[in-house]
PDBQT receptor file of N, H, CA, C and O in Angstrom, charges set to zero:
ATOM      1  N   MET A   1       0.919  -1.247  -0.123  1.00  0.00    +0.000 N 
ATOM      2  CA  MET A   1       0.243   0.120   0.097  1.00  0.00    +0.000 C 
ATOM      3  C   MET A   1       0.772   1.187   0.079  1.00  0.00    +0.000 C 
ATOM      4  O   MET A   1       1.414   1.523   1.075  1.00  0.00    +0.000 OA
ATOM      5  N   LYS A   2       0.698   1.873  -0.802  1.00  0.00    +0.000 N 
ATOM      6  H   LYS A   2       0.177   1.601  -1.610  1.00  0.00    +0.000 HD
ATOM      7  CA  LYS A   2       1.437   3.326  -0.896  1.00  0.00    +0.000 C 
ATOM      8  C   LYS A   2       0.860   4.610  -0.141  1.00  0.00    +0.000 C 
ATOM      9  O   LYS A   2      -0.326   4.931  -0.226  1.00  0.00    +0.000 OA
ATOM     10  N   THR A   3       1.820   5.325   0.617  1.00  0.00    +0.000 N 
ATOM     11  H   THR A   3       2.783   5.065   0.686  1.00  0.00    +0.000 HD
ATOM     12  CA  THR A   3       1.123   6.275   1.450  1.00  0.00    +0.000 C 
ATOM     13  C   THR A   3       1.405   7.753   0.801  1.00  0.00    +0.000 C 
ATOM     14  O   THR A   3       2.453   8.296   0.454  1.00  0.00    +0.000 OA
ATOM     15  N   LYS A   4       0.326   8.089   0.785  1.00  0.00    +0.000 N 
ATOM     16  H   LYS A   4      -0.525   7.648   1.068  1.00  0.00    +0.000 HD
ATOM     17  CA  LYS A   4       0.445   9.648   0.443  1.00  0.00    +0.000 C 
ATOM     18  C   LYS A   4       1.260  10.682   1.539  1.00  0.00    +0.000 C 
ATOM     19  O   LYS A   4       1.148  10.725   2.765  1.00  0.00    +0.000 OA
ATOM     20  N   ASN A   5       2.001  11.385   0.758  1.00  0.00    +0.000 N 
ATOM     21  H   ASN A   5       2.092  11.351  -0.238  1.00  0.00    +0.000 HD
ATOM     22  CA  ASN A   5       2.728  12.397   1.756  1.00  0.00    +0.000 C 
ATOM     23  C   ASN A   5       1.821  13.629   2.291  1.00  0.00    +0.000 C 
ATOM     24  O   ASN A   5       1.160  14.403   1.599  1.00  0.00    +0.000 OA
ATOM     25  N   PRO A   6       1.941  13.614   3.510  1.00  0.00    +0.000 N 
ATOM     26  CA  PRO A   6       1.029  14.801   4.184  1.00  0.00    +0.000 C 
ATOM     27  C   PRO A   6       1.384  16.088   3.570  1.00  0.00    +0.000 C 
ATOM     28  O   PRO A   6       2.516  16.284   3.128  1.00  0.00    +0.000 OA
ATOM     29  N   SER A   7       0.301  17.115   3.522  1.00  0.00    +0.000 N 
ATOM     30  H   SER A   7      -0.618  16.956   3.880  1.00  0.00    +0.000 HD
ATOM     31  CA  SER A   7       0.727  18.393   3.303  1.00  0.00    +0.000 C 
ATOM     32  C   SER A   7       1.127  19.042   4.158  1.00  0.00    +0.000 C 
ATOM     33  O   SER A   7       0.559  18.895   5.240  1.00  0.00    +0.000 OA
ATOM     34  N   ILE A   8       2.234  20.013   4.080  1.00  0.00    +0.000 N 
ATOM     35  H   ILE A   8       2.696  20.132   3.201  1.00  0.00    +0.000 HD
ATOM     36  CA  ILE A   8       2.802  20.589   5.152  1.00  0.00    +0.000 C 
ATOM     37  C   ILE A   8       2.215  22.044   5.266  1.00  0.00    +0.000 C 
ATOM     38  O   ILE A   8       2.241  22.864   4.348  1.00  0.00    +0.000 OA
ATOM     39  N   PRO A   9       1.585  22.292   6.741  1.00  0.00    +0.000 N 
ATOM     40  CA  PRO A   9       1.201  23.556   6.923  1.00  0.00    +0.000 C 
ATOM     41  C   PRO A   9       2.025  24.731   6.639  1.00  0.00    +0.000 C 
ATOM     42  O   PRO A   9       3.252  24.763   6.739  1.00  0.00    +0.000 OA
ATOM     43  N   ASN A  10       1.054  25.965   6.175  1.00  0.00    +0.000 N 
ATOM     44  H   ASN A  10       0.058  25.939   6.094  1.00  0.00    +0.000 HD
ATOM     45  CA  ASN A  10       1.825  27.191   5.731  1.00  0.00    +0.000 C 
ATOM     46  C   ASN A  10       2.626  27.644   6.844  1.00  0.00    +0.000 C 
ATOM     47  O   ASN A  10       3.734  28.134   6.625  1.00  0.00    +0.000 OA
ATOM     48  N   ASP A  11       2.119  27.513   8.161  1.00  0.00    +0.000 N 
ATOM     49  H   ASP A  11       1.220  27.115   8.339  1.00  0.00    +0.000 HD
ATOM     50  CA  ASP A  11       2.952  28.007   9.209  1.00  0.00    +0.000 C 
ATOM     51  C   ASP A  11       4.715  27.453   9.199  1.00  0.00    +0.000 C 
ATOM     52  O   ASP A  11       5.742  28.132   9.205  1.00  0.00    +0.000 OA
ATOM     53  N   LEU A  12       4.558  26.224   9.184  1.00  0.00    +0.000 N 
ATOM     54  H   LEU A  12       3.724  25.672   9.179  1.00  0.00    +0.000 HD
ATOM     55  CA  LEU A  12       5.747  25.353   8.996  1.00  0.00    +0.000 C 
ATOM     56  C   LEU A  12       6.604  25.830   7.729  1.00  0.00    +0.000 C 
ATOM     57  O   LEU A  12       7.827  25.978   7.724  1.00  0.00    +0.000 OA
ATOM     58  N   LYS A  13       5.758  26.037   6.690  1.00  0.00    +0.000 N 
ATOM     59  H   LYS A  13       4.766  25.917   6.694  1.00  0.00    +0.000 HD
ATOM     60  CA  LYS A  13       6.866  26.400   5.459  1.00  0.00    +0.000 C 
ATOM     61  C   LYS A  13       7.359  27.818   5.624  1.00  0.00    +0.000 C 
ATOM     62  O   LYS A  13       8.450  28.127   5.143  1.00  0.00    +0.000 OA
ATOM     63  N   THR A  14       6.684  28.625   6.222  1.00  0.00    +0.000 N 
ATOM     64  H   THR A  14       5.798  28.374   6.612  1.00  0.00    +0.000 HD
ATOM     65  CA  THR A  14       7.202  30.085   6.333  1.00  0.00    +0.000 C 
ATOM     66  C   THR A  14       7.852  30.511   7.562  1.00  0.00    +0.000 C 
ATOM     67  O   THR A  14       8.302  31.643   7.742  1.00  0.00    +0.000 OA
ATOM     68  N   ALA A  15       7.885  29.456   8.487  1.00  0.00    +0.000 N 
ATOM     69  H   ALA A  15       7.520  28.536   8.341  1.00  0.00    +0.000 HD
ATOM     70  CA  ALA A  15       8.533  29.715   9.443  1.00  0.00    +0.000 C 
ATOM     71  C   ALA A  15       9.981  30.052   9.870  1.00  0.00    +0.000 C 
ATOM     72  O   ALA A  15      10.524  30.886  10.594  1.00  0.00    +0.000 OA
ATOM     73  N   PRO A  16      10.435  28.792   8.918  1.00  0.00    +0.000 N 
ATOM     74  CA  PRO A  16      12.291  29.106   9.077  1.00  0.00    +0.000 C 
ATOM     75  C   PRO A  16      12.755  30.160   8.163  1.00  0.00    +0.000 C 
ATOM     76  O   PRO A  16      12.543  30.212   6.951  1.00  0.00    +0.000 OA
ATOM     77  N   ARG A  17      13.547  31.165   9.034  1.00  0.00    +0.000 N 
ATOM     78  H   ARG A  17      13.719  31.123  10.019  1.00  0.00    +0.000 HD
ATOM     79  CA  ARG A  17      13.987  32.173   8.233  1.00  0.00    +0.000 C 
ATOM     80  C   ARG A  17      15.558  31.850   7.884  1.00  0.00    +0.000 C 
ATOM     81  O   ARG A  17      16.007  32.317   6.838  1.00  0.00    +0.000 OA
ATOM     82  N   LYS A  18      16.167  31.284   8.495  1.00  0.00    +0.000 N 
ATOM     83  H   LYS A  18      15.802  30.904   9.345  1.00  0.00    +0.000 HD
ATOM     84  CA  LYS A  18      17.315  30.896   8.131  1.00  0.00    +0.000 C 
ATOM     85  C   LYS A  18      17.510  29.385   7.167  1.00  0.00    +0.000 C 
ATOM     86  O   LYS A  18      17.081  28.388   7.748  1.00  0.00    +0.000 OA
ATOM     87  N   SER A  19      17.923  29.223   6.209  1.00  0.00    +0.000 N 
ATOM     88  H   SER A  19      18.272  30.033   5.738  1.00  0.00    +0.000 HD
ATOM     89  CA  SER A  19      17.889  28.171   5.390  1.00  0.00    +0.000 C 
ATOM     90  C   SER A  19      16.414  27.453   5.419  1.00  0.00    +0.000 C 
ATOM     91  O   SER A  19      16.179  26.397   6.006  1.00  0.00    +0.000 OA
ATOM     92  N   PRO A  20      15.605  28.113   4.784  1.00  0.00    +0.000 N 
ATOM     93  CA  PRO A  20      14.422  27.404   4.737  1.00  0.00    +0.000 C 
ATOM     94  C   PRO A  20      14.072  26.017   3.964  1.00  0.00    +0.000 C 
ATOM     95  O   PRO A  20      13.354  25.076   4.304  1.00  0.00    +0.000 OA
ATOM     96  N   LYS A  21      14.955  26.276   2.634  1.00  0.00    +0.000 N 
ATOM     97  H   LYS A  21      15.538  27.040   2.358  1.00  0.00    +0.000 HD
ATOM     98  CA  LYS A  21      14.885  25.299   1.820  1.00  0.00    +0.000 C 
ATOM     99  C   LYS A  21      15.570  24.239   2.346  1.00  0.00    +0.000 C 
ATOM    100  O   LYS A  21      15.070  23.118   2.252  1.00  0.00    +0.000 OA
ATOM    101  N   LYS A  22      16.753  24.414   2.947  1.00  0.00    +0.000 N 
ATOM    102  H   LYS A  22      17.159  25.325   3.024  1.00  0.00    +0.000 HD
ATOM    103  CA  LYS A  22      17.116  23.177   3.754  1.00  0.00    +0.000 C 
ATOM    104  C   LYS A  22      16.202  22.242   4.558  1.00  0.00    +0.000 C 
ATOM    105  O   LYS A  22      16.062  21.025   4.433  1.00  0.00    +0.000 OA
ATOM    106  N   LEU A  23      15.529  23.215   5.535  1.00  0.00    +0.000 N 
ATOM    107  H   LEU A  23      15.643  24.204   5.637  1.00  0.00    +0.000 HD
ATOM    108  CA  LEU A  23      14.595  22.644   6.406  1.00  0.00    +0.000 C 
ATOM    109  C   LEU A  23      13.449  21.852   5.785  1.00  0.00    +0.000 C 
ATOM    110  O   LEU A  23      12.993  20.819   6.275  1.00  0.00    +0.000 OA
ATOM    111  N   LEU A  24      13.037  22.414   4.692  1.00  0.00    +0.000 N 
ATOM    112  H   LEU A  24      13.408  23.253   4.294  1.00  0.00    +0.000 HD
ATOM    113  CA  LEU A  24      11.836  21.870   3.982  1.00  0.00    +0.000 C 
ATOM    114  C   LEU A  24      12.259  20.397   3.201  1.00  0.00    +0.000 C 
ATOM    115  O   LEU A  24      11.577  19.385   3.045  1.00  0.00    +0.000 OA
ATOM    116  N   ALA A  25      13.739  20.713   2.755  1.00  0.00    +0.000 N 
ATOM    117  H   ALA A  25      14.294  21.535   2.883  1.00  0.00    +0.000 HD
ATOM    118  CA  ALA A  25      14.256  19.678   1.943  1.00  0.00    +0.000 C 
ATOM    119  C   ALA A  25      14.506  18.418   2.978  1.00  0.00    +0.000 C 
ATOM    120  O   ALA A  25      14.349  17.270   2.563  1.00  0.00    +0.000 OA
ATOM    121  N   VAL A  26      14.851  18.643   4.166  1.00  0.00    +0.000 N 
ATOM    122  H   VAL A  26      14.978  19.575   4.503  1.00  0.00    +0.000 HD
ATOM    123  CA  VAL A  26      15.117  17.625   5.150  1.00  0.00    +0.000 C 
ATOM    124  C   VAL A  26      13.648  17.041   5.606  1.00  0.00    +0.000 C 
ATOM    125  O   VAL A  26      13.409  15.836   5.685  1.00  0.00    +0.000 OA
ATOM    126  N   PHE A  27      12.742  18.039   5.882  1.00  0.00    +0.000 N 
ATOM    127  H   PHE A  27      12.936  19.018   5.818  1.00  0.00    +0.000 HD
ATOM    128  CA  PHE A  27      11.246  17.474   6.084  1.00  0.00    +0.000 C 
ATOM    129  C   PHE A  27      10.701  16.476   5.053  1.00  0.00    +0.000 C 
ATOM    130  O   PHE A  27       9.911  15.586   5.368  1.00  0.00    +0.000 OA
ATOM    131  N   ARG A  28      11.139  16.656   3.869  1.00  0.00    +0.000 N 
ATOM    132  H   ARG A  28      11.781  17.379   3.614  1.00  0.00    +0.000 HD
ATOM    133  CA  ARG A  28      10.423  16.071   2.754  1.00  0.00    +0.000 C 
ATOM    134  C   ARG A  28      10.977  14.728   2.571  1.00  0.00    +0.000 C 
ATOM    135  O   ARG A  28      10.363  13.778   2.085  1.00  0.00    +0.000 OA
ATOM    136  N   SER A  29      12.464  14.720   3.094  1.00  0.00    +0.000 N 
ATOM    137  H   SER A  29      12.963  15.491   3.488  1.00  0.00    +0.000 HD
ATOM    138  CA  SER A  29      12.982  13.298   2.821  1.00  0.00    +0.000 C 
ATOM    139  C   SER A  29      12.623  12.405   3.953  1.00  0.00    +0.000 C 
ATOM    140  O   SER A  29      12.864  11.201   3.875  1.00  0.00    +0.000 OA
ATOM    141  N   MET A  30      12.003  12.978   5.108  1.00  0.00    +0.000 N 
ATOM    142  H   MET A  30      11.807  13.956   5.172  1.00  0.00    +0.000 HD
ATOM    143  CA  MET A  30      11.513  12.021   6.083  1.00  0.00    +0.000 C 
ATOM    144  C   MET A  30      10.373  11.050   5.566  1.00  0.00    +0.000 C 
ATOM    145  O   MET A  30       9.646  11.316   4.610  1.00  0.00    +0.000 OA
ATOM    146  N   PRO A  31      10.318  10.021   6.237  1.00  0.00    +0.000 N 
ATOM    147  CA  PRO A  31       9.011   9.004   5.887  1.00  0.00    +0.000 C 
ATOM    148  C   PRO A  31       7.719   9.767   6.242  1.00  0.00    +0.000 C 
ATOM    149  O   PRO A  31       7.517  10.514   7.199  1.00  0.00    +0.000 OA
ATOM    150  N   PRO A  32       6.794   9.359   5.125  1.00  0.00    +0.000 N 
ATOM    151  CA  PRO A  32       5.468  10.120   5.286  1.00  0.00    +0.000 C 
ATOM    152  C   PRO A  32       4.920  10.155   6.924  1.00  0.00    +0.000 C 
ATOM    153  O   PRO A  32       4.422  11.118   7.508  1.00  0.00    +0.000 OA
ATOM    154  N   SER A  33       5.190   8.750   7.468  1.00  0.00    +0.000 N 
ATOM    155  H   SER A  33       5.594   7.968   6.993  1.00  0.00    +0.000 HD
ATOM    156  CA  SER A  33       4.476   8.611   8.640  1.00  0.00    +0.000 C 
ATOM    157  C   SER A  33       5.441   9.874   9.833  1.00  0.00    +0.000 C 
ATOM    158  O   SER A  33       4.872  10.552  10.689  1.00  0.00    +0.000 OA
ATOM    159  N   HIS A  34       6.603   9.888   9.619  1.00  0.00    +0.000 N 
ATOM    160  H   HIS A  34       7.065   9.337   8.923  1.00  0.00    +0.000 HD
ATOM    161  CA  HIS A  34       7.433  11.035  10.520  1.00  0.00    +0.000 C 
ATOM    162  C   HIS A  34       6.827  12.320  10.113  1.00  0.00    +0.000 C 
ATOM    163  O   HIS A  34       6.719  13.176  10.990  1.00  0.00    +0.000 OA
ATOM    164  N   GLN A  35       6.466  12.555   9.067  1.00  0.00    +0.000 N 
ATOM    165  H   GLN A  35       6.554  11.859   8.354  1.00  0.00    +0.000 HD
ATOM    166  CA  GLN A  35       6.022  13.888   8.602  1.00  0.00    +0.000 C 
ATOM    167  C   GLN A  35       4.772  14.155   9.100  1.00  0.00    +0.000 C 
ATOM    168  O   GLN A  35       4.545  15.294   9.509  1.00  0.00    +0.000 OA
ATOM    169  N   ARG A  36       3.824  13.218   9.145  1.00  0.00    +0.000 N 
ATOM    170  H   ARG A  36       4.008  12.293   8.813  1.00  0.00    +0.000 HD
ATOM    171  CA  ARG A  36       2.463  13.192   9.845  1.00  0.00    +0.000 C 
ATOM    172  C   ARG A  36       2.544  13.307  11.125  1.00  0.00    +0.000 C 
ATOM    173  O   ARG A  36       1.678  13.984  11.680  1.00  0.00    +0.000 OA
ATOM    174  N   GLU A  37       3.629  12.661  11.954  1.00  0.00    +0.000 N 
ATOM    175  H   GLU A  37       4.333  12.111  11.503  1.00  0.00    +0.000 HD
ATOM    176  CA  GLU A  37       3.532  12.978  13.300  1.00  0.00    +0.000 C 
ATOM    177  C   GLU A  37       3.858  14.462  13.862  1.00  0.00    +0.000 C 
ATOM    178  O   GLU A  37       3.173  14.928  14.773  1.00  0.00    +0.000 OA
ATOM    179  N   TYR A  38       4.900  15.168  13.301  1.00  0.00    +0.000 N 
ATOM    180  H   TYR A  38       5.456  14.790  12.561  1.00  0.00    +0.000 HD
ATOM    181  CA  TYR A  38       5.275  16.622  13.238  1.00  0.00    +0.000 C 
ATOM    182  C   TYR A  38       3.960  17.395  12.796  1.00  0.00    +0.000 C 
ATOM    183  O   TYR A  38       3.551  18.315  13.503  1.00  0.00    +0.000 OA
ATOM    184  N   ILE A  39       3.438  17.111  11.888  1.00  0.00    +0.000 N 
ATOM    185  H   ILE A  39       3.771  16.363  11.313  1.00  0.00    +0.000 HD
ATOM    186  CA  ILE A  39       2.286  17.916  11.388  1.00  0.00    +0.000 C 
ATOM    187  C   ILE A  39       0.952  18.009  12.350  1.00  0.00    +0.000 C 
ATOM    188  O   ILE A  39       0.313  19.006  12.687  1.00  0.00    +0.000 OA
ATOM    189  N   ASN A  40       0.758  16.633  12.671  1.00  0.00    +0.000 N 
ATOM    190  H   ASN A  40       1.277  15.823  12.398  1.00  0.00    +0.000 HD
ATOM    191  CA  ASN A  40      -0.396  16.592  13.719  1.00  0.00    +0.000 C 
ATOM    192  C   ASN A  40      -0.142  17.233  14.970  1.00  0.00    +0.000 C 
ATOM    193  O   ASN A  40      -0.955  17.988  15.503  1.00  0.00    +0.000 OA
ATOM    194  N   TRP A  41       1.173  16.893  15.530  1.00  0.00    +0.000 N 
ATOM    195  H   TRP A  41       1.834  16.280  15.097  1.00  0.00    +0.000 HD
ATOM    196  CA  TRP A  41       1.537  17.636  16.889  1.00  0.00    +0.000 C 
ATOM    197  C   TRP A  41       1.343  19.090  16.721  1.00  0.00    +0.000 C 
ATOM    198  O   TRP A  41       0.701  19.696  17.579  1.00  0.00    +0.000 OA
ATOM    199  N   ILE A  42       1.872  19.760  15.619  1.00  0.00    +0.000 N 
ATOM    200  H   ILE A  42       2.394  19.268  14.922  1.00  0.00    +0.000 HD
ATOM    201  CA  ILE A  42       1.969  21.321  15.386  1.00  0.00    +0.000 C 
ATOM    202  C   ILE A  42       0.202  21.813  15.313  1.00  0.00    +0.000 C 
ATOM    203  O   ILE A  42      -0.316  22.827  15.783  1.00  0.00    +0.000 OA
ATOM    204  N   CYS A  43      -0.358  20.815  14.638  1.00  0.00    +0.000 N 
ATOM    205  H   CYS A  43       0.063  19.992  14.257  1.00  0.00    +0.000 HD
ATOM    206  CA  CYS A  43      -1.612  21.239  14.313  1.00  0.00    +0.000 C 
ATOM    207  C   CYS A  43      -2.924  20.920  15.619  1.00  0.00    +0.000 C 
ATOM    208  O   CYS A  43      -4.066  21.380  15.608  1.00  0.00    +0.000 OA
ATOM    209  N   GLU A  44      -2.485  20.262  16.369  1.00  0.00    +0.000 N 
ATOM    210  H   GLU A  44      -1.557  19.887  16.378  1.00  0.00    +0.000 HD
ATOM    211  CA  GLU A  44      -3.233  19.698  17.583  1.00  0.00    +0.000 C 
ATOM    212  C   GLU A  44      -3.273  21.025  18.654  1.00  0.00    +0.000 C 
ATOM    213  O   GLU A  44      -4.065  21.014  19.597  1.00  0.00    +0.000 OA
ATOM    214  N   ALA A  45      -2.491  21.988  18.458  1.00  0.00    +0.000 N 
ATOM    215  H   ALA A  45      -1.848  21.996  17.692  1.00  0.00    +0.000 HD
ATOM    216  CA  ALA A  45      -2.407  23.152  19.301  1.00  0.00    +0.000 C 
ATOM    217  C   ALA A  45      -3.347  24.006  19.276  1.00  0.00    +0.000 C 
ATOM    218  O   ALA A  45      -3.584  24.477  18.164  1.00  0.00    +0.000 OA
ATOM    219  N   LYS A  46      -4.092  24.439  20.307  1.00  0.00    +0.000 N 
ATOM    220  H   LYS A  46      -3.899  24.056  21.210  1.00  0.00    +0.000 HD
ATOM    221  CA  LYS A  46      -5.061  25.226  20.270  1.00  0.00    +0.000 C 
ATOM    222  C   LYS A  46      -5.031  26.779  20.196  1.00  0.00    +0.000 C 
ATOM    223  O   LYS A  46      -5.890  27.551  19.769  1.00  0.00    +0.000 OA
ATOM    224  N   ARG A  47      -3.652  27.055  20.798  1.00  0.00    +0.000 N 
ATOM    225  H   ARG A  47      -2.954  26.428  21.145  1.00  0.00    +0.000 HD
ATOM    226  CA  ARG A  47      -3.739  28.516  20.889  1.00  0.00    +0.000 C 
ATOM    227  C   ARG A  47      -2.548  28.878  19.928  1.00  0.00    +0.000 C 
ATOM    228  O   ARG A  47      -1.545  28.176  20.056  1.00  0.00    +0.000 OA
ATOM    229  N   LYS A  48      -2.521  29.741  19.111  1.00  0.00    +0.000 N 
ATOM    230  H   LYS A  48      -3.336  30.312  19.006  1.00  0.00    +0.000 HD
ATOM    231  CA  LYS A  48      -1.284  30.296  18.340  1.00  0.00    +0.000 C 
ATOM    232  C   LYS A  48      -0.028  30.334  18.950  1.00  0.00    +0.000 C 
ATOM    233  O   LYS A  48       1.025  30.157  18.337  1.00  0.00    +0.000 OA
ATOM    234  N   GLU A  49      -0.134  30.599  20.335  1.00  0.00    +0.000 N 
ATOM    235  H   GLU A  49      -0.990  30.743  20.833  1.00  0.00    +0.000 HD
ATOM    236  CA  GLU A  49       1.319  30.633  20.878  1.00  0.00    +0.000 C 
ATOM    237  C   GLU A  49       1.962  29.352  21.257  1.00  0.00    +0.000 C 
ATOM    238  O   GLU A  49       3.176  29.151  21.215  1.00  0.00    +0.000 OA
ATOM    239  N   THR A  50       0.971  28.418  21.667  1.00  0.00    +0.000 N 
ATOM    240  H   THR A  50      -0.015  28.582  21.701  1.00  0.00    +0.000 HD
ATOM    241  CA  THR A  50       1.800  26.810  21.590  1.00  0.00    +0.000 C 
ATOM    242  C   THR A  50       2.203  26.361  20.192  1.00  0.00    +0.000 C 
ATOM    243  O   THR A  50       3.186  25.663  19.941  1.00  0.00    +0.000 OA
ATOM    244  N   ARG A  51       1.333  26.840  19.317  1.00  0.00    +0.000 N 
ATOM    245  H   ARG A  51       0.535  27.406  19.521  1.00  0.00    +0.000 HD
ATOM    246  CA  ARG A  51       1.721  26.200  17.805  1.00  0.00    +0.000 C 
ATOM    247  C   ARG A  51       2.866  26.861  17.369  1.00  0.00    +0.000 C 
ATOM    248  O   ARG A  51       3.584  26.111  16.708  1.00  0.00    +0.000 OA
ATOM    249  N   ASP A  52       3.390  28.230  17.524  1.00  0.00    +0.000 N 
ATOM    250  H   ASP A  52       2.807  28.840  18.061  1.00  0.00    +0.000 HD
ATOM    251  CA  ASP A  52       4.547  29.001  17.298  1.00  0.00    +0.000 C 
ATOM    252  C   ASP A  52       5.585  28.206  17.963  1.00  0.00    +0.000 C 
ATOM    253  O   ASP A  52       6.639  27.930  17.388  1.00  0.00    +0.000 OA
ATOM    254  N   LYS A  53       5.244  27.731  19.476  1.00  0.00    +0.000 N 
ATOM    255  H   LYS A  53       4.388  27.955  19.942  1.00  0.00    +0.000 HD
ATOM    256  CA  LYS A  53       6.297  27.285  20.124  1.00  0.00    +0.000 C 
ATOM    257  C   LYS A  53       6.850  25.622  19.434  1.00  0.00    +0.000 C 
ATOM    258  O   LYS A  53       7.987  25.202  19.222  1.00  0.00    +0.000 OA
ATOM    259  N   ARG A  54       5.768  25.107  19.268  1.00  0.00    +0.000 N 
ATOM    260  H   ARG A  54       4.844  25.448  19.440  1.00  0.00    +0.000 HD
ATOM    261  CA  ARG A  54       5.640  23.662  18.510  1.00  0.00    +0.000 C 
ATOM    262  C   ARG A  54       6.340  23.729  17.182  1.00  0.00    +0.000 C 
ATOM    263  O   ARG A  54       7.085  22.786  16.916  1.00  0.00    +0.000 OA
ATOM    264  N   ILE A  55       6.197  24.844  16.183  1.00  0.00    +0.000 N 
ATOM    265  H   ILE A  55       5.592  25.611  16.400  1.00  0.00    +0.000 HD
ATOM    266  CA  ILE A  55       6.975  25.048  15.102  1.00  0.00    +0.000 C 
ATOM    267  C   ILE A  55       8.468  25.185  15.476  1.00  0.00    +0.000 C 
ATOM    268  O   ILE A  55       9.224  24.440  14.852  1.00  0.00    +0.000 OA
ATOM    269  N   LYS A  56       8.955  25.917  16.285  1.00  0.00    +0.000 N 
ATOM    270  H   LYS A  56       8.341  26.522  16.792  1.00  0.00    +0.000 HD
ATOM    271  CA  LYS A  56      10.160  26.338  16.780  1.00  0.00    +0.000 C 
ATOM    272  C   LYS A  56      10.738  25.112  16.954  1.00  0.00    +0.000 C 
ATOM    273  O   LYS A  56      11.708  24.801  16.262  1.00  0.00    +0.000 OA
ATOM    274  N   LYS A  57      10.293  24.378  17.766  1.00  0.00    +0.000 N 
ATOM    275  H   LYS A  57       9.505  24.630  18.328  1.00  0.00    +0.000 HD
ATOM    276  CA  LYS A  57      10.988  23.098  18.569  1.00  0.00    +0.000 C 
ATOM    277  C   LYS A  57      10.911  21.912  17.424  1.00  0.00    +0.000 C 
ATOM    278  O   LYS A  57      11.771  21.033  17.375  1.00  0.00    +0.000 OA
ATOM    279  N   ALA A  58       9.971  21.962  16.652  1.00  0.00    +0.000 N 
ATOM    280  H   ALA A  58       9.272  22.677  16.692  1.00  0.00    +0.000 HD
ATOM    281  CA  ALA A  58      10.061  21.023  15.372  1.00  0.00    +0.000 C 
ATOM    282  C   ALA A  58      11.118  21.488  14.481  1.00  0.00    +0.000 C 
ATOM    283  O   ALA A  58      11.846  20.651  13.948  1.00  0.00    +0.000 OA
ATOM    284  N   MET A  59      11.282  22.742  14.262  1.00  0.00    +0.000 N 
ATOM    285  H   MET A  59      10.691  23.423  14.695  1.00  0.00    +0.000 HD
ATOM    286  CA  MET A  59      12.354  23.174  13.260  1.00  0.00    +0.000 C 
ATOM    287  C   MET A  59      13.688  22.648  13.903  1.00  0.00    +0.000 C 
ATOM    288  O   MET A  59      14.407  21.940  13.198  1.00  0.00    +0.000 OA
ATOM    289  N   LYS A  60      14.093  22.958  15.263  1.00  0.00    +0.000 N 
ATOM    290  H   LYS A  60      13.509  23.534  15.835  1.00  0.00    +0.000 HD
ATOM    291  CA  LYS A  60      15.280  22.255  15.770  1.00  0.00    +0.000 C 
ATOM    292  C   LYS A  60      15.462  20.947  15.647  1.00  0.00    +0.000 C 
ATOM    293  O   LYS A  60      16.572  20.520  15.332  1.00  0.00    +0.000 OA
ATOM    294  N   MET A  61      14.540  20.216  15.846  1.00  0.00    +0.000 N 
ATOM    295  H   MET A  61      13.638  20.563  16.102  1.00  0.00    +0.000 HD
ATOM    296  CA  MET A  61      14.477  18.731  16.113  1.00  0.00    +0.000 C 
ATOM    297  C   MET A  61      14.691  18.321  14.421  1.00  0.00    +0.000 C 
ATOM    298  O   MET A  61      15.490  17.405  14.225  1.00  0.00    +0.000 OA
ATOM    299  N   ILE A  62      14.147  18.830  13.408  1.00  0.00    +0.000 N 
ATOM    300  H   ILE A  62      13.498  19.574  13.566  1.00  0.00    +0.000 HD
ATOM    301  CA  ILE A  62      14.172  18.609  11.990  1.00  0.00    +0.000 C 
ATOM    302  C   ILE A  62      15.824  18.493  11.530  1.00  0.00    +0.000 C 
ATOM    303  O   ILE A  62      16.458  17.587  10.988  1.00  0.00    +0.000 OA
ATOM    304  N   THR A  63      16.171  19.742  11.975  1.00  0.00    +0.000 N 
ATOM    305  H   THR A  63      15.656  20.478  12.415  1.00  0.00    +0.000 HD
ATOM    306  CA  THR A  63      17.470  20.007  11.408  1.00  0.00    +0.000 C 
ATOM    307  C   THR A  63      18.588  19.173  12.015  1.00  0.00    +0.000 C 
ATOM    308  O   THR A  63      19.611  19.085  11.335  1.00  0.00    +0.000 OA
ATOM    309  N   LYS A  64      18.556  18.587  13.116  1.00  0.00    +0.000 N 
ATOM    310  H   LYS A  64      17.725  18.659  13.667  1.00  0.00    +0.000 HD
ATOM    311  CA  LYS A  64      19.473  17.948  13.736  1.00  0.00    +0.000 C 
ATOM    312  C   LYS A  64      19.473  16.439  13.300  1.00  0.00    +0.000 C 
ATOM    313  O   LYS A  64      20.286  15.655  13.788  1.00  0.00    +0.000 OA
TER     314      LYS A  64
């Protein structure tokens, strides 16, 4: 069964200021299941502040 790649939220696409292409390239190279975990975790946040914190944390984790 082929898994469809999840769509990346705009927040995550526009968030990185330093080397955004690198971050997105690394993110897209991850298996779809890992991408979905990050996306779900970020999108589950109810408040904008929480979502912003999660995006910053995810960016650090993805680039390591």
